[in-house]
C-alpha positions in Angstrom: -8.2 0.8 46.1 -10.0 -2.5 45.6 -9.7 -5.1 42.9 -7.1 -7.6 41.8 -3.7 -6.3 41.0 -2.1 -7.2 37.7 1.7 -6.8 37.5 2.0 -6.9 33.7 4.4 -3.9 33.4 5.9 -3.5 36.8 7.9 -6.0 38.9 5.7 -7.1 41.9 8.6 -6.5 44.3 8.9 -2.9 43.1 5.2 -2.4 43.4 5.2 -3.8 47.0 8.0 -1.4 48.0 6.0 1.6 46.5 2.8 0.3 48.1 4.4 0.2 51.5 5.2 3.9 51.3 1.5 5.0 50.8 -0.3 2.0 52.3 -2.2 -0.7 50.4 -5.5 1.4 50.4 -3.7 4.1 48.4 -2.1 2.0 45.7 -3.3 -0.2 42.9 -2.3 -2.1 39.9 -5.9 -3.1 39.1 -6.7 -2.7 35.4 -10.0 -1.1 35.8 -8.6 1.6 38.0 -5.6 2.1 35.7 -7.9 2.4 32.7 -9.7 5.3 34.3 -6.5 7.4 34.1 -6.1 7.1 30.3 -6.7 9.7 27.6 -8.9 12.0 29.5 -9.8 15.6 28.6 -8.0 18.1 26.4 -6.2 16.8 23.3 -7.7 13.3 23.3 -8.3 14.0 19.6 -4.6 13.8 19.1 -3.1 11.3 21.5 -6.0 9.1 22.4 -7.6 8.8 19.0 -4.2 8.0 17.5 -3.5 5.2 19.9 -0.6 6.8 21.7 -2.2 7.0 25.2 -1.5 4.0 27.5 -2.7 3.2 30.9 -0.2 3.4 33.8 1.4 0.3 35.2 0.3 1.3 38.7 -1.1 4.2 40.7 0.2 5.5 44.1 -1.4 8.3 46.1 0.9 10.0 48.7 -0.3 12.2 51.5 2.9 14.0 52.5 6.0 15.4 50.9 8.0 12.7 52.7 6.0 10.0 50.9 6.5 11.8 47.6 10.3 11.8 48.1 10.3 8.1 49.0 8.2 7.3 46.0 10.5 9.2 43.6 13.7 7.7 45.1 12.3 4.2 44.9 11.3 4.8 41.3 14.9 5.9 40.6 16.3 2.8 42.3 14.1 0.5 40.2 14.4 2.7 37.1 10.6 3.0 36.9 9.3 6.1 35.0 6.7 8.2 36.8 4.2 10.9 36.0 2.7 13.2 38.7 -1.1 13.8 38.4 -3.7 15.6 40.5 -7.2 16.5 39.4 -8.4 17.1 35.9 -6.1 15.1 33.6 -5.1 16.0 30.0 -4.7 13.4 27.4 -1.1 14.5 26.7 -0.2 13.7 30.3 -1.0 10.0 29.8 2.0 7.6 29.4 3.0 8.1 25.7 3.4 4.9 23.7 4.8 2.9 26.7 3.3 0.7 29.4 5.9 0.8 32.2 5.0 4.3 33.6 3.4 4.7 37.1 1.2 7.6 38.2 1.9 9.5 41.4 -1.6 10.8 42.1 -1.5 13.9 44.4 -5.2 14.2 45.2 -4.7 13.3 48.9 -2.4 16.2 49.4 -5.2 18.7 49.8 -4.2 21.1 52.6 -5.0 24.8 52.2 -4.1 27.7 54.6 -5.4 31.2 53.7 -3.8 34.3 55.1 -6.3 37.1 54.8 -4.2 40.0 56.0 -1.2 39.3 53.7 -3.4 38.0 50.8 -1.8 34.7 50.0 -2.7 31.0 50.3 -0.5 28.0 51.0 -1.8 25.0 49.2 -1.0 21.5 48.0 -1.8 19.8 44.6 -5.2 18.4 45.6 -6.8 21.8 46.1 -9.0 22.8 43.1 -10.0 26.3 42.1 -13.7 25.8 43.2 -12.5 25.1 46.7 -10.1 28.0 46.7 -12.7 30.5 45.3 -15.4 29.2 47.7 -13.2 30.0 50.6 -11.6 33.2 49.7 -14.7 35.0 48.3 -16.1 34.7 51.8 -13.1 36.8 52.9 -13.5 39.5 50.1 -10.6 38.1 48.2 -10.3 36.5 44.8 -8.0 34.6 42.4 -7.9 33.8 38.7 -9.9 30.8 37.6 -8.5 29.4 34.3 -10.3 28.1 31.2 -9.8 24.5 32.4 -12.5 25.2 35.0 -13.1 25.2 38.7 -12.3 21.5 39.0 -8.6 21.8 38.1 -5.7 21.9 40.6 -4.6 25.4 41.5 -1.0 24.3 42.0 -0.8 22.3 38.8 -2.5 24.9 36.6 -0.2 27.5 38.0 2.7 25.6 36.5 0.9 24.7 33.3 -0.7 27.9 32.0 -2.5 29.7 34.8 -4.3 32.3 32.7 -7.8 33.7 33.1 -10.1 36.2 31.4 -10.3 37.9 34.8 -7.2 40.1 35.1 -8.0 43.6 36.6 -4.7 44.9 38.0 -3.6 41.2 38.2 -0.8 39.8 36.2 -2.1 37.1 33.9 1.3 35.3 34.1 1.0 32.7 36.9 4.7 32.6 37.5 4.5 36.1 38.9 1.8 35.1 41.3 4.0 32.5 43.0 5.7 33.4 46.3 7.3 30.3 47.6 7.6 26.8 46.0 8.5 23.4 47.5 9.9 21.2 44.8 10.9 17.5 44.7 13.4 17.0 41.9 13.3 14.0 39.5 15.8 12.2 41.8 14.0 12.9 45.0 15.9 15.9 46.5 13.8 18.7 48.1 14.4 22.4 47.2 12.6 25.5 48.5 12.5 28.3 46.1 11.5 32.0 46.1 10.7 33.4 49.6 11.0 29.9 51.1 14.7 30.2 50.7 14.5 32.4 53.8 12.6 29.8 55.9 9.1 28.4 56.5 7.8 31.8 57.9 8.4 33.6 54.6 5.4 32.4 52.5 4.1 36.0 52.3 6.5 37.6 49.9 7.7 36.7 46.4 11.5 36.7 46.6 14.4 35.5 48.7 18.1 36.3 49.1 20.1 35.9 45.9 18.7 34.8 42.5 15.1 33.6 42.5 15.1 30.3 40.5 11.3 29.8 40.5 11.4 30.8 36.9 13.4 27.6 36.2 10.2 25.7 36.9 7.7 28.0 35.3 8.1 30.3 32.3 5.4 30.9 29.7 4.9 27.2 29.1 5.5 24.1 31.2 7.8 21.2 32.0 4.6 19.1 32.3 6.0 17.0 35.2 9.3 16.3 33.5 11.2 18.3 36.1 9.8 16.5 39.1 7.0 17.3 41.5 5.9 20.6 43.1 4.3 19.7 46.5 3.4 23.1 48.0 3.2 26.7 46.8 2.4 30.1 48.3 0.1 31.8 45.8 -0.9 35.5 45.7 -4.5 36.5 46.3 -6.2 39.8 45.4 -8.8 42.1 46.9 -12.4 41.9 45.8 -15.6 43.6 46.6 -17.6 42.8 49.8 -21.0 41.7 48.4 -21.9 38.0 48.1 -22.0 36.1 44.9 -25.2 34.0 45.5 -25.1 30.4 44.1 -28.1 29.3 42.1 -29.0 26.3 39.8 -27.6 22.8 39.7 -25.5 20.7 37.4 -25.0 22.3 34.0 -27.2 25.2 35.2 -25.0 26.1 38.1 -24.0 29.8 38.3 -23.9 32.7 40.7 -26.1 35.7 40.9 -24.1 38.9 40.6 -24.5 41.7 43.3 -24.9 45.3 42.2 -21.1 45.9 42.5 -20.4 43.2 39.9 -22.0 43.6 36.5 -21.7 42.2 33.0 -22.3 44.2 29.8 -22.7 42.7 26.3 -22.1 45.0 23.4 -22.5 44.6 19.7 -20.3 46.6 17.3 -20.7 47.0 13.6 -17.3 45.8 12.6 -14.0 44.5 13.9 -12.0 47.8 13.7 -14.6 49.4 15.9 -14.4 46.7 18.5 -10.6 47.1 18.6 -10.9 50.8 18.9 -13.3 50.5 21.8 -11.1 48.0 23.6 -8.1 50.3 23.3 -10.2 53.2 24.8 -11.3 51.0 27.7 -7.6 50.2 28.4 -6.7 53.9 28.3 -9.6 54.6 30.7 -8.4 51.8 33.0 -11.8 50.1 33.2 -12.8 46.4 32.8 -12.2 43.4 35.1 -12.7 41.4 31.9 -12.8 42.7 28.3 -13.5 39.6 26.2 -14.1 39.5 22.4 -16.7 36.7 22.1 -17.0 34.7 18.8 -20.5 34.4 17.5 -20.7 30.6 17.9 -20.0 31.0 21.6 -23.5 32.5 22.0 -25.1 29.3 20.8 -22.8 27.3 23.1 -24.1 29.4 26.0 -27.8 29.1 24.9 -27.4 25.3 24.8 -26.0 25.0 28.3 -27.8 22.5 30.5 -29.8 21.1 27.7 -29.9 17.3 27.6 -30.0 17.5 23.8 -27.0 19.9 23.9 -25.5 19.1 20.5 -28.9 19.4 18.7 -29.7 22.6 20.5 -26.4 24.1 19.5 -26.7 23.2 15.9 -30.3 24.3 15.7 -29.1 27.7 16.6 -25.8 28.0 14.8 -27.0 26.5 11.5 -29.5 29.3 11.2 -26.8 32.0 11.7 -25.5 33.5 8.4 -22.2 35.0 7.6 -23.9 38.3 7.0 -25.4 38.2 10.5 -21.9 37.4 12.0 -20.3 40.3 10.0 -22.9 42.8 11.3 -22.5 42.0 14.9 -19.1 41.8 16.5 -19.6 40.9 20.2 -17.7 42.3 23.2 -18.3 41.1 26.8 -17.2 43.4 29.6 -17.2 42.8 33.3 -17.1 45.8 35.7 -16.4 45.5 39.4 -16.8 48.2 42.0 -13.9 47.1 44.2 -13.9 50.2 46.4 -17.6 50.9 46.3 -20.7 51.0 44.2 -19.7 54.5 43.1 -16.6 53.1 41.4 -18.8 50.8 39.3 -21.2 53.6 38.5 -18.3 55.8 37.3 -16.8 53.0 35.2 -20.2 52.3 33.7 -20.6 55.9 32.6 -17.2 55.7 31.0 -18.2 52.4 29.2 -21.4 53.9 28.0 -19.5 56.9 26.5 -17.1 54.5 24.7 -20.0 52.4 23.4 -21.8 55.5 22.1 -18.7 57.0 20.5 -18.0 53.7 18.6 -21.6 53.1 17.4 -22.0 50.1 19.7 -25.3 48.7 20.9 -25.8 47.6 24.5 -27.6 44.2 24.6 -29.4 42.5 27.4 -27.0 40.6 29.8 -28.1 38.1 32.4 -26.5 39.2 35.7 -25.2 35.8 36.5 -21.7 34.3 36.2 -20.8 30.7 35.2 -17.4 31.5 33.7 -15.2 34.1 35.5 -15.3 33.2 39.2 -15.9 29.4 39.1 -15.7 28.4 35.4 -18.5 25.8 36.0 -19.3 25.8 32.3 -15.8 25.2 31.0 -16.6 21.8 29.7 -19.7 23.0 27.7 -17.4 24.3 24.9 -16.4 20.7 24.1 -19.9 19.4 23.5 -20.8 21.0 20.2 -18.4 18.9 18.1 -17.4 16.4 20.9 -13.8 17.6 21.0 -12.0 20.9 21.7 -9.8 21.5 18.7 -7.1 24.0 19.6 -4.6 25.1 17.0 -2.6 27.5 19.2 -2.8 29.8 22.2 -0.9 33.1 21.9 0.0 36.2 23.9 1.7 39.3 22.6 1.3 43.0 21.8 -2.2 44.1 20.6 -0.8 44.8 17.1 0.8 41.4 16.9 -2.3 39.5 18.0 -4.6 41.5 15.7 -2.4 40.6 12.8 -2.2 37.0 13.8 -6.0 36.8 14.2 -6.6 38.5 10.9 -4.4 35.9 9.1 -6.0 33.0 10.9 -9.5 34.1 10.0 -8.5 34.5 6.4 -6.9 31.1 6.2 -9.7 29.3 8.1 -12.3 30.8 5.7 -10.3 29.8 2.7 -9.8 26.3 4.1 -13.5 25.9 4.8 -14.4 26.8 1.2 -12.4 23.8 0.1 -13.3 21.5 3.1 -16.6 22.8 4.5 -17.2 19.7 6.6 -13.9 19.2 8.3 -14.4 21.8 11.1 -17.2 23.7 12.7 -17.9 26.4 10.2 -16.9 29.7 11.9 -18.6 31.8 9.2 -15.7 34.2 8.7 -15.7 35.1 12.4 -12.6 36.2 14.2 -10.8 34.1 16.8 -11.6 35.0 20.4 -9.2 37.3 22.2 -9.1 39.5 25.2 -7.3 42.6 26.5 -4.9 41.8 29.3 -3.4 44.1 31.9 -5.2 47.1 30.5 -4.3 46.5 26.9 -0.5 46.1 27.4 -0.8 42.6 25.9 -3.6 40.5 24.3 -4.4 36.9 24.7 -6.0 34.9 21.9 -6.8 31.3 21.0 -6.9 30.0 17.5 -9.5 27.3 17.5 -10.4 24.7 14.9 -13.2 22.4 16.0 -13.3 19.0 14.1 -16.2 16.7 14.5 -15.1 14.0 17.0 -16.5 10.9 15.3 -14.8 11.9 12.0 -11.3 11.8 13.6 -11.9 8.9 16.0 -10.7 5.7 14.3 -13.1 3.6 16.4 -16.2 5.5 15.2 -18.3 4.5 12.1 -18.1 8.0 10.8 -14.2 8.0 10.8 -12.7 9.9 7.9 -8.9 9.3 7.6 -8.5 12.3 5.3 -10.2 14.6 7.7 -8.1 13.3 10.6 -4.9 13.9 8.6 -5.9 17.3 7.5 -6.7 18.3 11.1 -3.2 17.5 12.1 -1.7 19.3 9.1 -3.8 22.4 9.9 -3.1 22.3 13.6 0.7 22.1 13.4 1.5 24.0 10.2 -0.9 26.9 10.8 0.3 27.3 14.4 4.0 27.3 13.5 3.6 29.5 10.4 1.6 32.2 12.2 4.2 32.3 15.0 7.0 32.8 12.5 5.1 35.4 10.5 3.8 37.5 13.3 6.0 36.8 16.3 2.9 35.7 18.3 4.4 33.7 21.2 2.7 30.4 22.0 2.0 29.5 25.6 1.1 26.0 24.3 4.7 25.0 23.4 5.2 21.4 24.5 1.4 21.0 25.1 -0.1 21.7 21.7 2.8 22.9 19.5 6.2 21.1 19.2 8.9 22.7 21.2 11.7 21.5 18.9 10.1 22.9 15.8 9.5 26.4 17.1 12.9 26.4 18.9 14.5 26.3 15.4 13.4 29.9 14.9 13.7 31.1 18.5 17.4 30.8 19.2 17.3 27.0 19.7 16.2 27.4 23.3 15.4 23.6 23.3 19.1 23.0 23.7 18.9 24.5 27.2 15.8 22.5 28.0 17.7 19.3 27.1 20.7 20.4 29.2 18.6 21.1 32.3 16.6 17.9 31.8 19.8 15.8 31.7 21.3 17.5 34.7 18.3 17.1 37.0 16.9 13.8 35.6 19.8 11.8 34.3 17.7 8.6 34.3 15.0 10.2 32.2 12.2 9.0 34.5 10.1 12.1 35.2 7.2 12.3 32.7 9.2 10.6 30.0 9.0 12.4 26.6 8.1 15.8 28.0 8.6 18.6 27.2 9.2 17.2 23.7 6.2 15.0 23.6 4.6 16.8 20.6 7.8 16.5 18.6 8.0 12.8 19.5 4.4 12.3 18.4 5.1 14.0 15.0 8.5 12.4 14.4 7.5 8.9 15.2 3.8 8.7 14.2 3.3 11.4 11.7 6.6 12.4 10.1 4.9 13.9 7.0 2.6 16.3 8.8 5.0 19.3 8.8 4.8 20.5 5.2 7.4 22.0 2.9 6.1 25.6 3.3 6.7 25.4 7.0 10.2 23.9 6.5 11.1 26.6 4.1 9.9 29.3 6.5 11.9 27.8 9.3 15.0 28.0 7.2 14.4 31.6 6.1 13.6 32.8 9.6 16.6 31.0 11.1 18.8 32.6 8.5 17.5 36.0 9.6 16.4 36.9 6.1 13.0 38.0 7.3 13.8 39.7 10.5 12.6 38.7 14.0 10.0 36.0 13.2 9.1 37.8 10.0 7.3 40.7 11.7 9.4 43.8 12.4 6.3 45.8 13.4 4.7 43.6 16.1 
């Protein structure tokens, strides 16, 4: 890493010791390089726009687990806080409101070993999903590519969220796809969990003798680096069909042509109850590699892909769409795969056509290409319409619970947009997007509110302080209230929603997080602030965002006057 080093927030002697571990070409305190690591990606509208993202004091890039251990132990000796990073960064992973944090960038740890016969892969943090998919699809295997896209680290995403719209006979919970885990604790000790407890030749199975403590590192949400660094994992792979996905296009037009045994179907239904009935029938029939309820505005996002005037193209389409048009056409996107043969796909297609006919659906034209499921090459396109990706919450629960939560969110968003029509992208009374997971056993949904970037960016001429404040109020109060009312569990606790606030109505589980954190990281050096970073952001920078209605609901639910999270039926 070239350029002059600036030791403004790290002692030079400490830097030299850390540099000696990885080599001078893999370390830097150069300001230009450090600035490149600040406030990137998801949630910049919260942390970066509000001035809470800082650049790291220095960056170190290890190649081996031994180098990681030595870096962590040296940081502990100098009491230097550190954050592990790998590929695609999220703004909330930047140093929060402090300048003395160093990054341990894991990109150079990029080994990958695929075992075809036993269907697993051993990989390090530098391996991204595009690399993994490109290799395993040639072997008639597949994995799950998350919404973050093909450019994100497989290992890191497995410990962050790890979900995908593709989930045919595959658990959507990434913790259940982990076999063995190599973990460097916040103090530099190395543990091997899961099947690795039985030795290095046990990557192929999921468990080991005695309790499997992999779940300590990965539950529904994430420690976000605050419990040390995972350096290797064994990850389950799954069988796929044998025909090739043919790459085509470049840049924003990149996609793959689907073979006859992999086909998309786009269906329009007259109303939401009919969509939901059709989804339940598909689940009972055990068909559908993806069954995805697509919001109307996503169609205009898809049409604008690859256009240099992307924003204008999107708005030219979406502004012409009326609420009546949205209400008349509720869209469902279904992917069928003939895993065993073409006959399997043909059978599932006949079943799908029967379900469409019985529920008065209309089969629409579908381009037989994919840019979402197997490589997620278009994942960043969704950000461009308003220049930020405004997430309120991400939830998984029973179908009845998710349907109730989505109904409430739609009603409240519509009411909000009657009063403040210019704060968010107008969703025109559309439902949040959701999908059936594991043949309808659970549903996944994201509650999205898309503010216009320049209006909430204090450095932009269009900045509107009222809009920026209302966005935070909507995001945190709506997310917390809906969780309390419906029981919809958030997989964004600690990333989008404040752990400490939701823990008040979920048996105070944050107490155990604090105990574990103190036990394994007594110096508080690993990803300081996490997993309570959102709480810290609200308490220190925006203490008035959580409103009285939310506080009252918290007290009522905690006192058990409304049953389990206010929803006995979900």
